[in-house]
C-alpha positions in Angstrom: 67.1 208.6 120.9 69.0 211.7 119.7 72.0 209.6 118.8 69.9 207.2 116.7 68.3 210.2 114.9 71.8 211.8 114.3 73.1 208.6 112.8 70.1 208.2 110.5 70.4 211.8 109.4 74.1 211.4 108.5 73.4 208.3 106.5 70.6 210.1 104.7 73.1 213.0 104.0 75.5 210.5 102.4 72.8 208.9 100.2 71.6 212.3 99.0 75.1 212.9 97.6 75.6 209.4 96.3 75.6 210.3 92.6 75.8 214.1 92.1 77.6 216.9 93.8 76.6 220.4 92.6 75.2 222.2 95.6 77.5 224.8 97.0 80.3 224.7 94.5 80.9 224.4 90.7 81.8 220.8 90.0 83.5 219.3 87.0 83.2 215.7 88.0 80.4 213.5 89.4 81.1 211.1 92.3 79.2 208.2 93.8 79.4 206.0 96.8 81.3 202.8 96.1 82.1 199.5 97.8 85.1 199.6 100.1 86.7 196.3 99.2 89.6 196.7 96.7 92.8 194.9 95.7 94.9 197.8 97.1 95.2 199.7 100.3 95.5 203.4 101.4 98.9 204.5 102.6 98.3 208.3 103.0 96.0 211.1 102.0 95.6 214.8 102.4 93.1 215.4 105.2 91.2 218.1 106.9 87.9 218.5 108.9 85.0 220.2 107.2 81.3 220.9 107.9 79.8 219.0 105.0 80.2 216.3 102.4 79.9 218.7 99.5 83.0 220.6 100.8 84.9 217.3 100.8 83.8 216.6 97.3 84.9 220.0 96.2 88.4 219.3 97.4 88.5 216.0 95.5 87.2 217.7 92.4 89.7 220.5 92.6 92.7 218.2 93.0 91.3 215.8 90.3 91.1 212.9 92.8 89.4 209.8 91.5 88.7 208.6 95.0 88.0 210.4 98.3 86.8 209.4 101.8 84.2 211.1 104.0 84.0 210.1 107.7 80.3 210.4 108.8 81.2 210.5 112.5 81.0 214.2 113.4 83.9 215.4 115.6 84.3 218.7 117.5 86.0 220.3 114.5 83.7 218.8 111.8 83.7 215.7 109.5 87.0 214.2 108.5 87.7 214.4 104.8 90.5 212.5 103.0 91.5 213.1 99.4 94.5 213.0 97.0 95.4 209.6 98.3 98.4 207.3 97.8 97.5 203.6 97.2 99.6 200.4 97.0 98.8 197.0 95.5 97.7 194.6 98.2 97.2 191.5 95.9 94.0 190.6 97.7 90.7 192.2 98.6 91.2 195.0 101.2 88.8 197.3 103.0 89.8 200.9 102.2 88.4 202.3 105.4 86.1 201.2 108.2 82.7 202.5 109.3 81.8 205.3 109.7 83.9 206.1 106.7 82.3 206.2 103.2 84.2 205.9 100.0 83.3 208.0 96.9 84.7 207.6 93.4 84.2 209.3 90.1 81.4 207.6 88.3 82.1 204.9 85.7 80.4 202.0 83.9 83.2 199.5 83.1 86.9 198.9 82.6 86.9 199.0 78.8 90.6 198.0 78.5 90.0 194.6 80.1 91.2 191.8 77.8 91.9 194.2 74.9 95.1 193.6 72.9 97.2 196.7 73.4 100.1 197.7 71.2 103.3 199.5 72.3 106.2 201.5 70.9 108.6 198.8 71.9 109.1 195.8 74.1 112.2 195.2 76.3 114.6 192.8 74.4 111.8 192.2 71.9 110.6 189.5 74.3 106.9 189.5 74.1 106.6 186.3 76.1 108.1 188.0 79.2 107.1 191.7 78.8 104.6 192.1 76.0 101.8 194.7 76.2 99.2 192.0 76.5 100.1 191.6 80.2 98.8 195.2 80.9 95.2 194.2 80.2 94.9 190.6 81.3 93.7 191.4 84.8 96.3 189.0 86.2 98.7 190.0 88.9 101.9 188.0 89.1 103.4 187.3 92.6 105.1 190.2 94.3 108.7 190.8 93.2 108.2 189.0 89.9 110.3 190.7 87.2 108.3 189.4 84.3 104.6 189.2 83.1 104.1 192.9 83.0 104.5 195.4 80.1 108.1 196.6 80.0 109.2 198.8 77.1 112.7 199.2 75.7 114.7 202.3 76.7 113.7 205.1 74.5 112.8 208.8 74.6 109.0 208.6 74.7 107.7 205.0 75.1 104.0 204.4 74.9 101.3 201.8 75.3 98.0 202.1 73.4 94.6 200.5 73.8 92.0 200.4 71.0 88.5 200.6 72.6 87.0 199.7 69.2 84.5 202.6 69.3 84.4 206.2 70.4 83.5 206.3 74.1 83.3 208.8 77.0 86.4 208.2 79.2 86.4 208.9 82.9 89.8 207.9 84.4 92.7 205.4 84.2 94.0 203.2 87.0 97.6 202.0 86.6 99.2 199.3 88.7 102.9 199.9 88.9 105.4 197.0 88.7 106.0 195.3 92.0 109.6 194.1 92.0 111.6 197.3 91.7 112.0 200.5 89.6 108.5 201.9 90.2 110.1 205.3 89.6 110.2 204.5 85.9 106.6 205.6 85.7 106.9 209.4 85.6 105.8 212.4 83.5 103.2 210.3 81.8 100.5 211.7 79.6 97.1 210.2 79.0 96.5 210.8 75.3 93.2 210.1 73.5 92.4 210.0 69.8 89.3 209.3 67.7 89.4 207.4 64.4 91.7 210.1 62.9 94.5 208.9 65.2 95.3 212.5 66.2 96.2 212.2 69.8 95.4 215.0 72.4 96.6 215.0 76.0 93.6 214.6 78.4 95.4 213.7 81.6 98.8 213.7 83.2 100.7 212.1 86.1 103.9 213.8 87.3 105.3 211.2 89.6 107.6 209.5 89.9 105.6 206.5 91.2 106.8 204.1 93.8 107.1 200.3 93.5 103.7 198.6 94.0 101.9 202.0 93.8 98.4 202.2 92.2 98.1 205.4 90.3 94.7 207.0 89.4 94.7 209.5 86.6 91.5 211.5 86.1 90.9 212.7 82.5 89.7 216.1 81.7 85.9 216.6 81.7 84.2 215.5 78.5 87.0 213.3 77.3 85.9 211.1 74.3 87.9 208.9 72.0 88.6 205.4 70.7 92.3 205.1 71.3 93.8 205.7 74.7 97.6 205.7 75.3 100.0 206.3 78.1 103.2 208.0 77.0 106.2 209.3 78.9 106.8 212.9 77.7 109.8 214.0 79.7 113.4 212.7 79.8 115.6 211.1 77.2 116.2 207.5 78.4 112.9 206.1 79.6 111.3 202.7 80.2 107.5 202.5 80.5 106.5 199.7 82.9 102.8 198.8 83.5 101.6 195.8 85.5 97.9 196.5 84.8 96.1 199.3 82.9 92.4 199.9 83.4 90.5 202.5 81.4 87.1 203.4 82.9 84.4 204.7 80.7 81.2 206.6 81.4 
């Protein structure tokens, strides 16, 4: 009987914190419980044991993690919390973690970049049929190890890809799928820059990297990021190629 009550209490605890965290720490971001099935898998995370879900959310918030995991099975040292995770493309629906683990993610409404027509600073060999920016928002994933059908810039100092969201929106985070054949390390020192109708870009997120081949990178924007134009731009180095298999821009 006690075991049943304990399980029900833990599930109630998770539901209480489904949408907002704000009790016990000063939060910048809001999280919610999400479905576990995704087209990518977890490779590794930072992990520790804590006494509450709000403490786990605080770690995710501080590290600017888009996703974190809370294991509702209480161990002798507390609940297991995983955050700041490393994901890789799995090409098919995968379960991120099994019960009694719950997945939380920064809140969002939709991927506003889907089927938009991005522009870019350059395209490798000027071959838009093989490496044009349109591939970054088509939601299609070519077979593993394919060296075409993703956005691939020419070699330049600061290559970029830009999406016009058509109106000024609240932007939550970006999810970037890295090329799957080789050279994932090309994605490094990448700024998320946002502009309104004036086209004056301001940095609102950053990924240091370098990424790994097949990695799925989540970049959380600064709180209260608003804009119409969103671009990824490499801002360090002198001979860079920007490669993006898929770019998702999640709005509030």
